[in-house]
N, C-alpha and C positions, 0 to 999 in steps of 0.2 A: 707699513705702509708708502708710498708713494705718489706722489700725483704732479705732472705736467700738464700741460697748455699742448692741445693738441697744435699740430704744424698745419693745419685748415685755416682757410680766408674767414671763417668765424674761429673767434676764439671761445674754447670750450675744455672745463677740465676733463682730464685722463684720470681713472682713477686707476693704481695697482697695487695685487697686496698677492702677498704669497699665498702657496697652496693653504699652510698652513695657518693664515692670517683666513683663509676665505671659512675654511673646514669649521670655524672656533667660533662666525658668525651666521653658517647657514648649516640647517637641519641636513641627516644625509642624500634627503633625495634635490632635497634645493643644488646639492654641493655634485651629486653627479649629474644632474641636468643640467644647472650653470656653469658649470668648471669644466667636464668631462666630455662634454657634448651630447648628454643623453637623453632619454624619451622615453618620457611617464605616458601610461599605460593610458590609450583612450577611453573616454569618460568618468577615470579615475580622481579627477581633479574639479572641485564643486566650480572651478570658475566655467565650465565648458558651457552652464547652462544657466549664470548669476547675469539675471534681466537689472538688475540695479544700477542707478544712474552714477556715475564719478570716474576713477582716474589708474588707471591699469599704471605703476611706475616699476621701475625693475628693482626684483626683491636682492636683488646686491648692491647695487647705491643707492636706490631712491628717485632715482633718473626716471622723468616724464616719459610714456612710450607710447600708449593707447588709452581714448578714452571710451566710453560707454557708448557715444553716438554713434561710431567707426563700425563697434560690434556686430555680429548675425549669426546667427545661427548655419554651424555649417555642414551640420552633423555626422562629422566626423570625429566627435568625440574630445578635441579640442577645443579650447576659446582662441575663434577667429575675427580678425579684425579687414577693415578692405584699406585701410590708410594707418601709419603710426601719428600723432601730435601733427611732426614737423619733418620733415625733408632727413634733417643734422637729428633726429632723435634714434637711427637705429644705422647700421652697419650694413652690405650686402656684402657673402662672401659665396664664392666657386663650393659647393658640397659632393663630392665623384664620390660618394662613399656608397656601402651599400645596392651596386650596378645601376644608376640610376645616376642621371645628372638633377642635383637639387639648387636652389641658391636659400644658402644660410643668413638668418636674420640673429646678428648680433646687438647687445647696446653699445651704443657707439660711448660712452662714457666708461664705460669697466670693461665692455666683451666679453660680458657672458652671454653664452649662450642662449635663444629664445624659441626659437623655433626654424620654420622655414616659410618662404613665399613663394605662392602657385599662382597661374594664369589664371585660375576661376573662377574666382571672386566676383563679387555682383559689381554693379555700376555703384560709384560713376566710379573708379579705378580699374576694375575687371579683376582686378590682386585678390590674394584670399591670404594674408597672415595669420598661420597657422603654428599658435604659439602656445609653449607649456604651462598649463599653469603655475605651476610652481617654480616658472624663473618669474612670476610677475608676484604684487602685492596690490591688491585691492583695499580704494579707499574712495565709502559714498562720498556722494555730493552734498553738503551742506542744508538743507531744506525748508531749516528752521528761520531763515531770516524773512 
């Protein structure tokens, strides 16, 4: 595993692992989605309709990505959010595959493929971050306090 400092204005750790290292820590589906830019079948992951309050972190590296208060039911079959936890939590990359132009969303810390963003979401952003559940790790808010 290699850890480098990213060269942007905000210092952030960048996590790099070999393909073999990722395969050792991820399930086959998680590896396919996050490292091979795959897509899970719609409605196949339980996070698409999860309504619990909590955080959605990167399945690969644990970086904070989304919060449940930004989640909404897009009726697409994938977990959808109108914004990430912060602007620097994700990276946008042009994706011109599948005969269409889309914007791919990756984890800023480890460059795991998360999904895509579309300009048809609700306010306040008008964006729909359509994520693969297999790329996320949900942790429920502790309400015992």
